[in-house]
Every structure is written in C-alpha cells, then in structure tokens.
C-alpha positions in Angstrom: 14.2 -8.8 -9.9 15.0 -6.5 -7.1 12.9 -6.1 -4.1 12.5 -2.7 -2.4 14.8 -2.0 0.6 12.0 -2.5 3.2 12.8 -4.0 6.5 11.4 -7.6 6.7 11.0 -9.4 10.0 10.1 -13.1 10.8 7.8 -14.3 13.5 6.9 -18.0 14.0 8.2 -18.8 10.5 6.2 -16.2 8.7 7.6 -13.2 7.0 6.4 -9.7 7.3 7.3 -6.3 5.7 7.4 -3.4 8.0 5.3 -0.5 6.6 5.4 3.1 8.1 5.1 6.7 7.2 8.2 8.9 7.2 7.0 10.8 10.3 6.7 7.7 12.4 9.1 6.8 15.2 10.4 3.8 13.0 11.3 6.0 10.2 13.0 8.6 12.3 15.0 5.9 14.2 16.1 4.2 11.0 17.0 7.2 9.0 18.2 9.9 11.4 18.8 8.0 14.6 15.7 8.7 16.7 13.0 11.2 17.3 14.6 14.7 18.0 13.5 16.3 21.5 11.6 19.1 19.6 9.6 16.7 17.4 6.8 14.2 17.9 6.5 11.0 15.9 3.3 10.7 13.9 1.6 7.5 12.7 2.2 3.9 13.4 4.3 1.0 12.1 2.4 -2.1 10.9 3.6 -5.5 9.9 2.1 -6.7 6.4 2.5 -10.4 5.4 4.9 -10.7 2.6 2.8 -11.5 -0.7 5.4 -12.1 -3.2 6.6 -10.1 -6.1 4.9 -6.9 -7.0 4.4 -8.4 -10.4 1.6 -10.5 -8.8 -0.1 -7.5 -7.3 0.2 -5.5 -10.5 -1.2 -8.4 -12.6 -4.2 -8.4 -10.1 -4.8 -4.7 -10.6 -4.5 -4.8 -14.3 -7.0 -7.9 -14.3 -9.4 -5.7 -12.3 -9.0 -2.9 -14.8 -9.7 -5.2 -17.8 -12.9 -6.4 -16.1 -14.0 -2.9 -15.3 -13.5 -2.0 -19.0 -15.4 -5.1 -20.1 -18.3 -4.3 -17.7 -18.8 -0.9 -19.3 -17.9 -1.7 -23.0 -14.6 0.2 -23.1 -12.2 -1.4 -25.6 -9.3 0.8 -24.2 -8.5 2.3 -20.8 -8.9 5.9 -22.3 -12.6 5.0 -23.1 -13.3 4.1 -19.4 -13.9 7.8 -18.5 -16.3 8.3 -21.3 -18.3 5.3 -20.5 -18.6 5.7 -16.7 -19.4 8.3 -14.1 -16.7 8.6 -11.4 -17.9 9.6 -7.9 -15.4 11.5 -5.7 -15.5 10.0 -2.2 -14.7 12.3 0.8 -14.4 9.9 3.5 -12.9 6.4 3.2 -11.7 3.9 5.8 -9.1 1.3 5.2 -10.0 -1.4 7.7 -6.9 -3.6 6.9 -5.1 -2.0 9.9 -8.1 -1.8 12.4 -6.8 -4.7 14.4 -3.4 -3.3 15.0 
C-alpha cells in the first residue's frame, strides 16, 4: 500500500509527518520555490507523530460509527439520521495544536 507523498522528518528516533495548509510558507517553498514578495504566508506547519497506515485510522472511525449506530438502534448508517438529532456547532476548537 502506498503512503501519501507527505514530508517525513525524524527527531530523536521518532518520525513525524509535516502537515501544513497550501497558503503556508512550507507549502509555497515546496511547490513554488518560496513566498512571492506580493504574498503573505498564512497558517503554520505542524509535526504530527506518524501513526501507521491510514487503514488503522479508518478502522477506528468505522468502529466509532458502528458504536453510534448501536447506541441509537440503527441497523444501517442510513438510519442514523432518522434516529438521532444532529446539532450544528458554530464554534469548535481543535486543541491538538495548542502547544505548537
């Protein structure tokens, strides 16, 4: 199985994947040779520990969906919306990157 072409760095024996938005300085440097004088870089680059194949993450997500369906009595994913009330959240915070 192929892995995405994402830069991987190693520090103290631990491997990290670099994650950045396409308006970040990292992306502009990698894809167009740097930030043009008329532009400003936006966002930041973060290092995420490698967690193995995406299959493992997908399996975790699917397991969570199966549990959610069980909790509400849905035998199929299609029934999930009929047996629950979804609430739209306007503000959310991902605290994973707060320490960076």
